[in-house]
C-alpha positions in Angstrom: 195.5 106.0 114.6 197.7 103.6 113.3 198.6 103.4 109.7 197.4 100.0 109.3 194.3 100.5 110.9 193.6 103.4 108.5 194.2 101.0 105.5 191.9 98.6 106.7 188.9 100.9 107.5 189.6 102.4 103.8 189.2 99.0 102.4 185.9 97.8 104.3 184.7 101.4 102.9 185.5 100.5 99.3 184.1 97.2 99.8 180.8 98.3 100.9 180.5 100.8 98.1 181.4 98.2 95.6 178.6 95.8 96.8 176.2 99.0 96.8 176.9 99.7 93.5 176.6 96.2 92.3 173.3 95.5 94.0 171.9 98.6 92.0 172.7 97.5 88.6 172.2 93.6 89.1 168.8 92.8 87.4 165.8 91.8 89.7 164.0 88.5 89.6 160.9 88.2 88.0 157.9 86.2 89.5 154.3 85.5 88.5 151.4 87.1 90.3 147.9 85.4 90.2 144.9 87.2 91.2 141.6 85.4 92.0 138.5 87.2 92.3 135.1 86.5 93.6 133.1 88.2 90.6 133.3 87.3 87.2 134.5 89.5 84.7 136.2 91.7 87.2 139.0 93.7 85.7 142.7 93.8 87.0 145.1 96.3 87.2 148.7 96.2 88.6 150.6 99.1 88.6 147.8 101.1 86.5 148.1 98.5 84.0 145.4 96.5 83.0 146.1 92.7 83.3 144.9 90.5 80.4 143.0 87.5 82.4 144.2 87.1 86.2 147.7 86.5 85.7 150.8 88.7 85.3 154.8 88.7 85.5 156.1 91.3 88.3 159.4 91.8 89.6 159.7 91.3 93.6 158.7 94.1 95.7 155.7 96.0 96.2 153.1 96.6 93.6 149.4 98.5 93.3 146.8 96.0 92.9 143.3 97.1 91.7 140.4 95.5 90.7 136.9 96.7 89.6 133.4 95.4 88.7 130.1 97.0 87.6 127.8 96.9 90.9 130.8 96.3 93.4 133.1 98.5 95.6 136.8 98.9 93.9 139.6 97.5 95.5 142.6 99.1 95.6 145.6 98.4 97.5 149.5 97.3 97.5 150.9 94.1 97.7 154.5 92.7 98.1 155.7 90.2 95.9 158.2 88.0 97.0 157.9 85.2 94.6 155.2 83.6 92.6 152.2 84.4 94.4 148.3 84.1 94.1 146.3 87.0 95.7 142.4 86.8 96.5 140.2 89.6 96.3 136.5 89.5 97.8 134.9 92.5 96.4 131.7 93.6 98.1 128.5 94.9 96.4 128.1 98.7 96.1 125.1 100.2 97.9 122.1 100.6 95.5 120.9 104.2 95.4 117.1 104.5 95.5 115.8 107.0 92.6 113.5 109.5 93.5 109.7 108.6 93.7 106.5 110.3 92.6 103.2 110.6 94.8 100.6 108.1 93.1 97.1 109.1 94.5 94.1 106.8 94.2 90.8 108.1 94.4 87.9 105.5 94.9 83.8 105.8 94.7 83.6 103.5 97.7 84.5 104.7 101.3 87.0 102.4 103.1 88.2 101.1 100.0 91.7 99.2 100.4 94.4 99.9 98.0 97.6 97.9 97.3 100.7 99.1 95.4 102.7 95.9 94.1 100.7 93.7 96.8 101.7 95.7 99.6 98.3 97.6 101.5 99.0 101.5 101.7 97.5 104.3 103.2 97.1 107.7 102.0 99.1 108.8 99.0 102.3 106.6 98.4 105.3 107.8 97.0 106.4 105.2 94.3 109.8 105.0 92.6 109.8 105.4 88.6 109.0 102.2 86.7 106.3 99.6 86.3 104.0 98.9 89.1 100.5 97.3 89.6 97.7 99.0 91.9 94.9 97.0 93.0 91.7 98.2 94.8 89.0 96.1 96.8 86.2 96.7 98.9 83.6 94.5 100.4 80.5 93.7 97.8 82.3 95.1 94.9 84.4 93.7 92.0 88.2 94.1 92.6 89.9 96.8 90.5 93.4 96.0 89.0 95.6 98.3 86.6 99.5 98.3 85.7 101.1 101.8 85.5 104.6 103.3 84.5 105.5 105.5 87.1 107.2 108.6 85.4 106.1 111.5 87.4 103.0 112.2 89.8 99.8 110.0 88.8 96.1 110.5 89.8 93.8 107.4 89.4 90.1 107.7 89.3 88.5 104.5 90.3 85.1 103.4 90.0 84.6 100.2 92.0 81.2 98.1 90.3 78.9 96.0 92.9 79.6 92.3 92.6 76.6 91.0 90.4 75.6 87.8 88.9 73.4 87.2 85.8 69.8 85.8 86.5 68.5 84.2 83.3 64.7 83.1 83.0 63.4 81.0 80.2 59.9 79.5 79.7 58.3 76.9 77.6 55.5 79.4 76.8 56.5 82.3 74.4 56.2 85.6 75.7 55.4 84.6 79.5 55.8 87.6 82.1 58.5 87.8 84.3 58.3 89.2 88.1 61.4 89.6 90.2 60.7 90.3 93.6 57.0 92.1 92.6 58.6 94.0 90.1 57.7 93.2 86.6 60.9 92.6 84.2 59.3 92.3 81.0 58.7 88.9 78.8 61.0 85.6 78.6 63.5 85.4 77.6 64.6 87.8 80.4 68.2 87.9 81.6 69.7 90.7 84.0 72.8 91.2 86.5 71.9 91.6 90.0 73.5 92.0 93.3 73.9 88.7 95.2 70.5 88.5 97.3 67.5 85.9 97.5 65.0 86.6 95.1 61.3 85.5 94.2 60.6 84.9 90.7 57.3 84.5 89.2 56.6 83.5 85.5 53.1 83.6 84.2 51.0 83.6 81.3 47.1 83.6 80.6 45.9 79.9 80.8 48.6 78.7 82.6 49.4 78.0 86.2 51.9 80.4 87.6 55.8 79.1 88.4 57.1 80.6 91.4 60.7 80.1 92.8 62.5 81.5 95.6 66.3 81.6 94.6 69.4 82.6 96.3 71.6 84.3 93.5 75.3 83.7 94.5 76.4 82.9 91.1 75.2 83.1 87.6 71.8 81.2 87.6 69.5 80.2 84.7 65.7 79.1 85.5 63.7 77.1 83.1 60.2 77.5 84.0 57.7 75.2 82.9 54.6 76.1 82.9 51.6 74.0 83.3 48.0 74.5 81.6 45.2 75.9 83.9 42.7 73.0 84.8 39.5 74.0 83.1 36.7 74.3 86.0 34.0 71.6 85.8 30.3 72.2 86.8 27.5 70.2 87.6 23.7 71.5 87.2 20.5 70.0 88.6 17.3 69.9 86.7 14.0 69.1 88.3 11.1 68.6 85.9 8.2 70.5 86.5 5.8 67.3 87.5 7.9 67.0 90.0 7.4 70.3 91.6 4.7 71.0 94.4 2.1 73.2 93.1 1.3 74.5 96.7 5.2 75.4 97.1 5.3 78.7 98.9 8.6 80.8 98.6 10.8 80.5 101.6 9.2 77.4 102.8 12.5 75.3 103.8 10.1 72.3 103.1 10.2 73.2 99.4 14.1 74.1 99.2 16.3 71.9 97.5 19.7 71.3 99.2 22.7 69.6 97.2 25.3 67.7 98.9 28.5 66.6 97.5 30.7 64.2 99.4 28.5 65.1 102.5 29.2 69.0 102.1 26.3 71.4 101.2 27.4 73.0 97.8 24.3 75.1 97.2 23.9 77.4 100.2 21.8 80.0 98.3 20.0 76.9 96.8 21.3 77.6 93.4 20.8 74.4 91.0 23.0 75.6 88.2 26.8 75.3 87.2 27.9 74.4 90.8 31.5 74.1 90.3 33.0 70.7 91.3 36.5 69.5 91.5 37.6 66.8 88.9 37.5 62.9 90.6 35.1 60.7 92.1 32.3 62.3 94.2 29.1 61.0 96.0 26.3 63.2 95.2 23.0 63.5 97.2 20.3 65.6 97.2 17.4 66.6 99.5 14.4 68.8 100.4 12.6 68.9 103.6 12.6 65.3 105.0 13.1 64.1 101.7 16.7 62.8 100.7 18.2 60.6 97.8 21.4 59.4 97.0 21.9 59.9 93.6 25.1 58.7 92.6 28.9 58.3 92.9 30.2 59.9 89.8 33.6 60.4 88.0 34.3 64.0 87.1 36.5 64.7 84.4 38.3 68.2 84.1 36.9 70.8 82.1 33.4 69.4 81.9 30.2 70.6 82.7 27.6 67.8 83.9 23.5 68.2 83.8 21.7 65.9 86.2 17.9 65.6 85.3 15.9 64.0 88.3 13.4 61.7 87.2 11.3 59.1 89.0 10.2 55.5 87.9 7.0 54.1 89.6 7.3 50.5 90.1 3.8 48.7 91.0 4.0 45.3 92.6 0.8 43.6 92.9 0.3 41.0 95.7 -3.2 38.7 96.5 -4.7 39.3 99.8 -5.0 36.3 102.2 -7.8 34.9 103.6 -8.1 34.8 107.7 
């Protein structure tokens, strides 16, 4: 190698060495790093130093960026800063761990009852996580059962379902009237009882009054106000035949001597009785007959609860006429 070439090579090495030394001691430029996070309140670290807010000053080059937030997976990776820079971080929700559950057994007095936990039907003995839960039990023909439980360990519930029933109440205008439901005496008014939904025959009675009878369908609370009406007292009619009118030659059992009484054309004394013959209130036609003899006595208005006595009599009228000569 010539002397001039050696001098040139030495000069180049010297220049490179000086340049490298200068670069090592020359101050680096400062840039602004802005970190935008999708979760409010997230905490930002740059090179393990917490950043107040979401902006910090850093030198150019690589830096470690870490972002954390409750309930989210941490972000941790390097970023290279080459100038003022905005870096976006999208945190992902952390998977929730389910706490250990406890068995909740429900024992019901009705077969085929249905059990719900928090509105979801369950079979057998469900495993329920700790905390507050609602339990419902239902069955056809029974009132629903509902309870709120705080599960902190295994729970056993004994549930008694009550049959659906409605209140039947019976009042009356007659104090102490007797109430009978489906031929079962229930006591005196006022009466009230819860009964299963069904059809019932209700009878209310009191001495001297006509029974109140009603058939009702009990599918809701029901109140019956039984208005009892007084029993109409019977009316009777009796007949008196004066002794002078009787035939002294009358023989017992002789049909010709037996008196028959007709009311509105109907025989009312089949045994030939003459006293206290029942008769309904209203207007009636009365006729009396014996053998070939028949007399229309009267058209009478019969009042309720009244007894009538008809005494037979006979007025003889004599009419004289002069005879004619032939």
